[in-house]
VEXDREN-2710 file (C-alpha; in Angstrom, 1 decimal):
% VEXDREN-2710
k/r/px/py/pz
1/MET/15.3/-11.2/-13.4
2/ASP/17.2/-9.3/-10.7
3/ARG/17.9/-11.0/-7.4
4/LEU/19.1/-9.8/-4.0
5/HIS/22.1/-11.4/-2.3
6/ILE/22.1/-11.0/1.5
7/ARG/24.7/-12.1/4.1
8/GLY/22.8/-12.1/7.4
9/GLY/23.7/-11.6/11.0
10/ARG/24.5/-7.8/10.9
11/PRO/22.6/-5.4/13.2
12/LEU/21.1/-2.4/11.4
13/ILE/22.3/0.8/13.0
14/GLY/21.7/4.3/11.7
15/GLU/19.0/6.4/10.0
16/ILE/16.4/5.6/7.4
17/ALA/14.3/8.3/5.7
18/ILE/10.8/7.1/5.2
19/SER/9.4/7.7/1.7
20/GLY/5.9/9.0/0.8
21/ALA/3.2/6.4/0.9
22/LYS/2.6/4.6/-2.4
23/ASN/-0.9/3.7/-1.4
24/ALA/-1.6/7.3/-0.8
25/ALA/0.2/8.7/-3.9
26/LEU/-1.7/6.4/-6.3
27/PRO/-5.3/7.5/-5.6
28/LEU/-4.0/11.1/-5.4
29/MET/-2.6/10.8/-8.9
30/ALA/-6.0/9.4/-10.0
31/ALA/-7.7/12.4/-8.4
32/SER/-5.8/14.7/-10.9
33/LEU/-8.3/13.6/-13.5
34/LEU/-10.9/15.7/-11.7
35/ALA/-8.9/18.9/-11.6
36/SER/-9.4/21.8/-13.8
37/ALA/-5.9/23.1/-13.0
38/PRO/-2.6/21.4/-12.3
39/LEU/-2.4/19.2/-9.2
40/ILE/1.1/19.2/-7.6
41/LEU/2.1/16.3/-5.3
42/GLU/5.1/16.5/-3.1
43/ASN/7.0/13.5/-1.4
44/VAL/5.9/11.0/-4.2
45/PRO/8.1/7.9/-4.1
46/ASP/9.9/6.8/-7.3
47/LEU/8.5/3.3/-7.6
48/ALA/7.4/0.9/-10.4
49/ASP/3.7/1.4/-9.4
50/ILE/4.0/5.1/-9.6
51/ARG/5.5/4.8/-13.1
52/THR/2.7/2.5/-14.1
53/MET/0.1/5.1/-12.9
54/THR/2.1/7.8/-14.8
55/ALA/1.9/5.8/-17.9
56/LEU/-1.8/5.2/-17.5
57/LEU/-2.5/8.9/-16.9
58/ARG/-0.5/9.8/-20.0
59/GLU/-2.5/7.3/-21.9
60/LEU/-5.7/9.1/-20.9
61/GLY/-4.2/12.4/-22.2
62/MET/-2.8/13.9/-18.9
63/GLU/0.5/15.6/-18.7
64/VAL/2.6/14.2/-16.0
65/THR/6.0/15.7/-15.1
66/ARG/8.4/14.5/-12.3
67/GLU/10.7/17.1/-11.0
68/ALA/14.1/16.5/-9.4
69/SER/12.7/17.3/-6.0
70/GLY/10.3/14.4/-6.2
71/ARG/7.3/16.5/-7.0
72/LEU/4.8/15.4/-9.6
73/VAL/3.0/17.9/-11.7
74/LEU/-0.3/16.5/-13.1
75/ALA/-2.2/18.6/-15.7
76/GLY/-5.3/17.8/-17.7
77/PRO/-7.9/17.5/-18.8
78/PRO/-8.1/13.8/-19.7
79/ARG/-8.8/13.4/-23.4
80/GLN/-10.0/9.8/-23.5
81/ALA/-11.9/7.4/-21.3
82/LEU/-10.1/4.1/-22.2
83/ALA/-7.8/2.6/-19.6
84/PRO/-6.2/-0.3/-21.6
85/TYR/-5.5/-3.8/-20.5
86/ASP/-1.7/-3.7/-21.3
87/ILE/-1.3/-1.0/-18.6
88/VAL/-4.0/-1.9/-16.0
89/ARG/-3.0/-5.5/-15.8
90/ARG/0.3/-4.5/-14.2
91/MET/-1.2/-2.9/-11.1
92/ARG/-4.5/-3.3/-9.4
93/ALA/-4.7/0.4/-8.3
94/SER/-5.2/1.3/-11.9
95/VAL/-8.9/0.7/-11.3
96/LEU/-8.9/3.9/-9.3
97/VAL/-9.2/5.9/-12.5
98/LEU/-12.8/4.5/-13.0
99/GLY/-14.6/6.9/-10.6
100/PRO/-12.8/10.1/-11.7
101/LEU/-13.2/9.4/-15.4
102/LEU/-16.9/8.7/-14.9
103/ALA/-17.3/11.9/-12.9
104/ARG/-15.3/14.1/-15.2
105/LEU/-16.1/12.7/-18.7
106/GLY/-19.4/10.9/-18.1
107/GLU/-17.9/7.7/-19.3
108/ALA/-15.1/5.2/-18.6
109/ARG/-13.8/2.0/-20.2
110/VAL/-11.4/0.4/-17.7
111/SER/-9.8/-3.0/-18.0
112/LEU/-10.4/-5.4/-15.1
113/PRO/-7.3/-5.0/-12.9
114/GLY/-4.2/-7.2/-12.2
115/GLY/-1.7/-6.9/-9.3
116/CYS/-0.3/-9.2/-6.6
117/ALA/-1.9/-12.7/-6.5
118/ILE/-3.0/-12.5/-2.8
119/GLY/-6.7/-13.1/-3.3
120/THR/-9.7/-12.4/-5.5
121/ARG/-10.2/-8.8/-4.3
122/PRO/-13.2/-8.3/-6.6
123/VAL/-14.3/-4.8/-7.8
124/ASP/-17.9/-5.5/-7.2
125/LEU/-18.1/-3.0/-4.3
126/HIS/-16.6/-0.3/-6.6
127/LEU/-19.2/-1.0/-9.3
128/LYS/-22.2/-1.3/-6.9
129/GLY/-21.3/2.1/-5.3
130/LEU/-20.9/3.8/-8.7
131/ALA/-24.2/2.3/-9.8
132/GLU/-25.9/3.8/-6.8
133/LEU/-24.6/7.2/-7.9
134/GLY/-26.5/6.7/-11.2
135/ALA/-23.9/5.1/-13.4
136/GLU/-24.8/2.5/-16.0
137/ILE/-22.3/-0.3/-15.7
138/HIS/-21.6/-3.6/-17.6
139/LEU/-18.7/-5.9/-18.2
140/GLU/-17.6/-6.6/-21.8
141/GLY/-14.5/-8.3/-23.1
142/GLY/-12.6/-8.0/-19.8
143/TYR/-13.5/-4.3/-19.5
144/ILE/-15.7/-2.3/-17.1
145/ILE/-17.9/-0.1/-19.3
146/ALA/-19.4/2.7/-17.3
147/ARG/-21.6/5.7/-18.4
148/SER/-23.5/8.4/-16.7
149/PRO/-25.3/10.2/-19.5
150/LYS/-27.5/12.2/-17.1
151/GLY/-24.6/12.9/-14.7
152/LEU/-24.0/11.3/-11.3
153/ARG/-26.4/12.0/-8.4
154/GLY/-25.6/11.8/-4.6
155/ALA/-26.8/8.7/-2.8
156/ASP/-26.6/7.0/0.6
157/ILE/-24.1/4.1/0.1
158/ALA/-23.6/1.5/2.8
159/LEU/-20.5/-0.6/2.1
160/PRO/-20.8/-4.2/3.4
161/PHE/-17.1/-4.3/4.0
162/PRO/-14.8/-1.3/4.5
163/SER/-13.0/-1.6/1.2
164/VAL/-10.2/0.9/0.7
165/GLY/-10.4/0.9/-3.1
166/ALA/-14.2/1.1/-3.2
167/THR/-14.2/4.0/-0.7
168/GLU/-11.6/5.9/-2.8
169/ASN/-13.4/5.3/-6.1
170/ILE/-16.8/6.3/-4.8
171/LEU/-15.4/9.3/-3.0
172/MET/-13.7/10.6/-6.1
173/ALA/-16.9/10.1/-8.2
174/ALA/-19.1/11.7/-5.5
175/VAL/-17.2/15.0/-5.3
176/LEU/-18.6/16.0/-8.7
177/ALA/-22.0/14.4/-8.3
178/GLN/-25.1/16.5/-7.9
179/GLY/-26.3/16.7/-4.3
180/ARG/-25.1/14.9/-1.1
181/THR/-23.5/11.4/-0.9
182/VAL/-23.0/9.6/2.4
183/ILE/-20.6/6.6/2.4
184/ALA/-21.4/4.5/5.5
185/ASN/-18.9/1.9/6.7
186/ALA/-16.2/3.7/4.7
187/ALA/-12.6/2.5/5.1
188/ARG/-10.6/4.6/7.6
189/GLU/-7.1/4.1/6.4
190/PRO/-4.8/7.1/6.7
191/GLU/-4.4/7.1/2.9
192/ILE/-8.1/7.7/2.5
193/GLY/-7.9/10.7/4.8
194/ASP/-5.0/12.0/2.8
195/LEU/-7.0/11.7/-0.4
196/ALA/-10.0/13.5/1.2
197/ARG/-7.9/16.4/2.5
198/CYS/-6.3/16.9/-0.9
199/LEU/-9.8/16.8/-2.6
200/ASN/-10.9/19.5/-0.1
201/LEU/-7.9/21.6/-1.0
202/MET/-9.1/21.3/-4.6
203/GLY/-12.5/22.6/-3.7
204/ALA/-14.4/19.5/-2.7
205/GLN/-16.8/19.5/0.4
206/ILE/-16.0/16.4/2.4
207/GLU/-16.8/15.9/6.1
208/GLY/-16.2/13.0/8.4
209/ILE/-12.5/12.6/7.4
210/GLY/-11.0/9.8/9.5
211/THR/-14.3/8.2/10.4
212/ASP/-16.3/5.5/8.9
213/ARG/-19.0/7.9/7.7
214/LEU/-18.0/10.3/4.9
215/VAL/-20.4/13.0/3.9
216/ILE/-19.8/14.6/0.4
217/ASP/-21.6/17.6/-1.0
218/GLY/-21.0/17.6/-4.7
219/VAL/-19.5/20.6/-6.4
220/SER/-19.4/21.5/-10.2
221/ARG/-15.7/21.9/-10.5
222/LEU/-12.4/21.1/-8.8
223/GLU/-9.3/23.3/-9.0
224/GLY/-5.6/22.5/-8.6
225/ALA/-3.7/22.2/-5.4
226/ILE/-0.3/21.6/-3.9
227/HIS/-0.4/18.6/-1.5
228/ARG/2.3/16.6/0.3
229/VAL/1.9/12.8/0.4
230/ILE/1.9/11.3/3.9
231/PRO/4.8/9.0/5.0
232/ASP/4.5/5.3/4.1
233/ARG/3.3/3.5/7.3
234/ILE/4.0/0.1/5.7
235/GLU/7.6/1.0/4.9
236/THR/8.0/2.3/8.4
237/GLY/6.6/-0.9/9.9
238/THR/8.9/-3.0/7.7
239/TYR/12.0/-1.1/9.0
240/LEU/10.7/-1.4/12.5
241/CYS/10.7/-5.2/12.0
242/ALA/14.1/-5.1/10.4
243/ALA/15.7/-3.4/13.4
244/ALA/14.0/-5.8/15.8
245/LEU/15.1/-8.9/13.8
246/THR/18.7/-7.8/13.6
247/GLY/19.1/-6.5/17.1
248/GLY/19.7/-3.1/15.6
249/ASP/19.1/0.5/16.5
250/LEU/17.4/2.7/13.8
251/PHE/16.1/6.2/13.6
252/LEU/13.2/6.3/11.1
253/ARG/13.1/9.9/10.0
254/GLY/9.6/11.1/8.9
255/ALA/7.7/8.2/10.4
256/GLU/4.2/8.9/11.7
257/PRO/3.4/6.9/14.9
258/GLY/-0.2/7.9/14.8
259/HIS/-0.7/5.7/11.7
260/LEU/0.8/2.6/13.3
261/THR/-1.0/2.2/16.7
262/ALA/-1.9/-1.4/16.4
263/LEU/1.5/-2.5/15.0
264/LEU/3.4/-0.5/17.6
265/LYS/1.4/-2.2/20.4
266/SER/2.2/-5.7/19.1
267/LEU/5.9/-4.9/18.5
268/ARG/6.2/-3.6/22.1
269/GLU/4.5/-6.7/23.4
270/ALA/7.1/-8.7/21.5
271/GLY/9.9/-7.0/23.3
272/VAL/10.8/-4.2/20.8
273/THR/11.7/-0.8/22.2
274/ILE/10.1/2.0/20.2
275/GLU/10.3/5.7/21.1
276/THR/8.6/8.7/19.5
277/VAL/11.4/11.2/19.1
278/PRO/11.5/14.6/17.3
279/GLY/11.3/14.0/13.6
280/GLY/10.3/10.3/13.7
281/LEU/10.7/7.0/15.6
282/ARG/13.6/5.3/17.2
283/VAL/13.5/1.5/17.3
284/ARG/15.9/-1.0/18.9
285/ARG/15.9/-4.5/20.4
286/GLU/18.2/-5.5/23.2
287/GLY/16.8/-8.7/24.6
288/ARG/14.9/-11.7/23.3
289/LEU/11.7/-11.5/21.2
290/VAL/8.6/-13.2/22.6
291/GLY/5.7/-14.6/20.6
292/VAL/2.6/-12.4/20.2
293/ASP/-0.7/-13.3/18.6
294/VAL/-2.1/-10.9/15.9
295/MET/-5.1/-10.8/13.7
296/THR/-5.2/-8.7/10.6
297/GLU/-8.2/-6.3/10.4
298/PRO/-9.2/-3.1/8.5
299/TYR/-7.7/0.1/9.9
300/PRO/-7.2/0.8/12.7
301/GLY/-6.6/-2.8/13.3
302/PHE/-3.4/-4.7/12.6
303/PRO/-2.5/-4.1/8.9
304/THR/-2.7/-7.0/6.5
305/ASP/0.3/-5.4/4.7
306/MET/2.5/-6.1/7.8
307/GLN/1.4/-9.7/8.3
308/ALA/4.3/-11.3/6.4
309/GLN/6.9/-9.1/8.0
310/PHE/5.6/-9.7/11.5
311/MET/5.5/-13.4/10.8
312/THR/9.2/-13.3/10.0
313/LEU/9.8/-11.5/13.3
314/MET/7.8/-14.2/15.1
315/SER/9.8/-16.9/13.5
316/VAL/12.7/-16.2/15.8
317/ALA/10.7/-15.3/18.9
318/GLU/10.6/-17.3/22.1
319/GLY/7.5/-19.5/22.3
320/ALA/4.7/-19.5/19.8
321/ALA/2.5/-17.0/18.0
322/MET/-0.8/-17.4/16.1
323/ILE/-1.2/-15.1/13.1
324/THR/-4.7/-14.9/11.6
325/GLU/-5.4/-13.3/8.2
326/THR/-8.9/-12.0/7.9
327/VAL/-8.5/-9.5/5.0
328/PHE/-7.1/-11.7/2.1
329/GLU/-7.7/-15.4/1.7
330/ASN/-4.4/-16.2/-0.1
331/ARG/-1.7/-14.3/1.8
332/PHE/0.4/-17.0/3.3
333/MET/2.5/-17.8/0.2
334/HIS/5.6/-16.7/2.0
335/VAL/5.3/-19.5/4.6
336/PRO/7.0/-22.3/2.4
337/GLU/9.9/-20.0/1.7
338/LEU/10.4/-19.1/5.3
339/ASN/10.2/-22.7/6.3
340/ARG/13.0/-23.3/3.8
341/MET/15.1/-21.0/5.9
342/GLY/14.4/-23.1/9.1
343/ALA/11.3/-21.4/10.3
344/ARG/8.6/-23.6/12.0
345/ILE/5.2/-22.4/10.6
346/ASN/2.1/-24.4/10.1
347/VAL/-0.9/-23.0/8.3
348/HIS/-4.4/-24.0/9.4
349/GLY/-7.0/-22.3/7.3
350/ALA/-6.8/-18.6/7.9
351/SER/-4.3/-18.9/10.7
352/ALA/-0.6/-19.7/10.9
353/ILE/1.0/-21.1/14.0
354/VAL/4.6/-19.8/14.3
355/ARG/6.9/-21.7/16.7
356/GLY/10.1/-19.6/17.2
357/VAL/13.5/-21.1/16.4
358/PRO/16.9/-19.9/17.7
359/GLU/18.0/-18.7/14.2
360/LEU/17.1/-18.8/10.5
361/GLN/19.5/-20.2/7.9
362/GLY/20.2/-18.6/4.6
363/ALA/18.8/-20.2/1.5
364/PRO/17.6/-19.4/-2.1
365/VAL/14.0/-18.3/-1.9
366/MET/11.3/-17.1/-4.4
367/ALA/9.3/-13.9/-3.9
368/THR/5.5/-14.3/-4.7
369/ASP/4.1/-10.8/-4.0
370/LEU/5.2/-7.4/-2.7
371/ARG/5.0/-7.9/1.1
372/ALA/6.0/-11.6/0.9
373/SER/9.1/-10.4/-0.9
374/VAL/10.2/-8.0/1.8
375/SER/9.5/-10.6/4.5
376/LEU/12.1/-12.8/2.9
377/VAL/14.5/-9.9/2.7
378/LEU/14.0/-9.4/6.5
379/ALA/14.5/-13.1/7.0
380/GLY/17.8/-12.9/5.1
381/LEU/19.0/-10.0/7.2
382/ALA/18.6/-12.1/10.3
383/ALA/19.7/-15.4/9.0
384/ARG/23.0/-17.1/9.3
385/GLY/24.7/-17.4/6.0
386/GLU/23.7/-16.2/2.5
387/THR/20.1/-15.8/1.3
388/ILE/19.3/-15.2/-2.4
389/VAL/15.9/-13.6/-3.0
390/ASN/14.6/-14.2/-6.5
391/ARG/12.0/-12.3/-8.5
392/VAL/12.5/-9.0/-6.6
393/TYR/10.6/-7.0/-9.2
394/HIS/7.8/-7.2/-6.7
395/LEU/9.9/-5.1/-4.3
396/ASP/10.4/-2.4/-6.8
397/ARG/6.6/-1.9/-6.9
398/GLY/6.5/-0.8/-3.2
399/TYR/9.9/0.0/-1.7
400/GLU/12.0/3.0/-2.8
401/ARG/15.8/2.2/-2.8
402/LEU/15.4/-0.7/-0.4
403/GLU/18.8/-2.2/-0.6
404/GLU/20.5/1.3/-0.6
405/LYS/18.7/2.2/2.6
406/LEU/19.5/-1.1/4.3
407/ALA/23.2/-1.1/3.1
408/ALA/23.6/2.4/4.5
409/CYS/22.8/1.0/8.0
410/GLY/25.2/-1.9/7.8
411/ALA/23.4/-4.6/5.9
412/ALA/25.4/-6.8/3.6
413/ILE/22.9/-6.7/0.7
414/GLU/23.4/-6.2/-3.0
415/ARG/21.4/-6.5/-6.2
416/TRP/22.6/-8.8/-8.9
417/ARG/21.2/-7.8/-12.3
418/GLU/20.7/-10.5/-14.9
419/ALA/22.1/-9.7/-18.2
420/ALA/19.5/-9.0/-20.9
END
């Protein structure tokens, strides 16, 4: 397996272009199953998860073409309703084809999903919502079997938790359902707004975008569209932390500050200077960091996908910080690896107490999931000596050209590829 070798202690100075958001592009790709004409997506990152979704859509009979400009052209119609285990197991977001297949073909057979091992993340909310739209659903042999022989019908659906995936799946199914659907307590993440805006471009009728109450009036047909994927707020947040950790000065081109309000507030409280400038954000850190308590919450709260990176930042801050994880129950797997690098972090149930140390020390560490992986890369950038991050295939799922972008700003980082 590939591994990253990092020699820490160098400030990051320069410019990093923020890629399109993976978590926006994946549901948008699934939405192409609904279209009666090609859907063209711009600003799609070149990532392992995008390639997995591409393989899945092709398996379903779609034509997917990636152009040199980064545009994806997705053309249908889907020719089969089976999303097989050997593809779906690679990525949890594969389950997002369930709603569109059901709405377009009247049936779907989708393997139960895989992905990062950061919690159970059950799909029961997806299935309950689709059942309220009139789908007949059962589990058989590790597959979700869904049928709507009489078509889907609009319904009032109240989510007990603002699940991103469930909101997306129900939304995509509802746009072709008969009548009106109301999703109450819908997730409000920017990626859901991006999906809804694209669906409206395709001819859907969705109101309440950006709120926790989505109103969808079903239509009989969706057309194609050209849509640009929003910038990746988690990639942006990761590089904000990287600049702060290394005492650097970065311009993050294309960053959207409106998607990062809670994170920006916490970073500024910690002593990081962040300015909104034409074309993006400028971030630098000139003095000491100070400990700040955070609690992860659904959007617009502090994002769970930034918890590990922020913990790395707090590990070298003055004083102590408490980081509480409320979204996923198994998302502190990076803690033992950070402690191997000299951090002082103690986990008590859903909270981690981080007592800042003067500096981290390079060490061999093991990545466990996507965001934990990048938190260890950040630690390596700030640490004294050499850090080796093993199992970096997780990074390739969510960060486009990570080491290339960091090296261009002064980081001593390189990938060592293991011979086949």
